C-alpha positions as CSV (number, residue, x, y, z in Angstrom):
1,M,56.6,-14.3,37.3
2,T,59.6,-12.6,35.6
3,V,60.1,-8.8,35.1
4,F,59.3,-9.2,31.5
5,E,56.0,-11.1,32.3
6,R,55.0,-8.4,34.8
7,I,55.6,-5.6,32.4
8,K,53.7,-7.4,29.7
9,E,50.8,-8.1,32.0
10,I,50.5,-4.6,33.4
11,S,50.9,-3.0,29.9
12,K,48.1,-5.2,28.6
13,K,45.9,-4.0,31.6
14,R,46.8,-0.4,30.7
15,G,45.7,-1.1,27.1
16,I,49.2,-0.5,25.6
17,N,51.6,-2.9,23.9
18,L,55.2,-3.4,24.9
19,K,56.5,-1.4,22.0
20,T,54.5,1.7,23.1
21,T,55.5,1.1,26.7
22,A,59.1,1.1,25.7
23,I,58.9,4.2,23.5
24,E,57.0,6.2,26.2
25,A,59.8,5.2,28.6
26,G,62.4,6.6,26.2
27,L,63.7,3.2,25.2
28,S,64.1,1.5,21.9
29,E,61.1,-0.3,20.5
30,N,62.3,-3.7,21.3
31,A,64.2,-3.0,24.6
32,I,61.6,-4.7,26.8
33,Y,61.6,-7.8,24.7
34,K,65.3,-8.2,25.4
35,W,64.5,-8.4,29.1
36,K,63.3,-11.9,28.6
37,I,67.0,-12.9,28.7
38,Q,68.7,-9.8,30.0
39,T,68.5,-8.0,33.3
40,P,67.3,-4.4,32.7
41,A,69.3,-1.4,34.0
42,T,67.8,0.3,37.0
43,D,67.2,3.6,35.2
44,K,65.4,1.8,32.4
45,L,63.3,-0.2,34.8
46,K,62.4,3.0,36.7
47,A,61.3,4.7,33.4
48,V,59.0,1.7,32.6
49,A,57.6,1.7,36.1
50,A,56.8,5.4,35.7
51,V,55.0,4.9,32.4
52,L,53.0,2.0,33.8
53,D,52.3,3.9,37.1
54,V,53.6,1.0,39.3
55,S,56.5,0.7,41.7
56,V,59.8,-0.9,40.6
57,D,59.4,-3.4,43.5
58,Y,56.2,-4.5,41.8
59,L,58.0,-5.0,38.5
60,L,60.7,-6.9,40.2
61,G,58.2,-9.2,42.0
62,N,59.2,-8.0,45.4
63,T,55.6,-7.1,46.1
64,D,52.2,-7.7,44.7
65,D,51.2,-4.1,45.6
66,M,51.4,-2.1,42.4
67,H,52.2,1.2,44.1
68,S,54.9,2.0,46.5
69,N,54.0,3.1,50.0
70,K,53.9,6.8,49.6
71,Q,53.3,7.3,53.4
72,D,57.1,6.6,53.9
73,D,57.8,9.6,51.7
74,M,55.6,11.9,53.7
75,P,57.3,14.4,56.0
76,I,57.2,13.4,59.6
77,D,56.0,16.8,60.8
78,L,53.4,18.1,58.2
79,E,53.0,21.5,59.9
80,E,56.7,22.1,60.0
81,T,57.1,21.2,56.4
82,L,54.2,23.5,55.4
83,S,55.6,26.3,57.4
84,K,58.9,25.9,55.7
85,L,57.1,26.4,52.4
86,G,55.8,29.7,53.6
87,P,52.4,30.8,54.6
88,A,51.5,32.2,51.2
89,V,53.2,30.1,48.5
90,S,51.5,31.0,45.3
91,F,51.4,30.1,41.6
92,G,49.8,32.3,39.0
93,G,48.7,34.8,41.6
94,K,46.7,32.2,43.6
95,E,47.8,30.8,47.0
96,L,48.4,27.1,47.0
97,T,46.3,24.8,49.2
98,D,48.0,22.6,51.7
99,E,47.6,19.6,49.4
100,Q,49.2,21.6,46.5
101,K,52.1,22.6,48.8
102,L,52.6,18.9,49.7
103,K,52.7,18.0,46.0
104,F,55.2,20.8,45.5
105,Y,57.3,19.4,48.4
106,E,57.2,15.9,46.9
107,M,58.3,17.2,43.4
108,A,61.1,19.2,45.0
109,K,62.3,16.0,46.8
110,L,62.3,14.1,43.5
111,M,64.1,16.9,41.7
112,F,66.8,17.4,44.3
113,G,67.1,13.8,45.5
114,D,66.5,14.6,49.1
């Protein structure tokens, strides 16, 4: 199955057409259709994967698992990571739970490319 075919299939499963998928990914309306004959740029493929909530590896056909293995992204020492975030990290005057702190950690990793 090609990249185009995978995107078309998962878009259909998500109840959206390719035009909408492209627009939500910040691409031109017909960008994905061009991928029938062209290889998509990495950043564009990542944007589509994010819209469809699947991994880039899935779109490329490297795996049949739609989601990447997030366990690889988890810190090795959870307690150490949580302690680095501080005992009382808060938002809006409320202390964050450990789960919220981990989400915060994951977002920071994405933002700062660590």
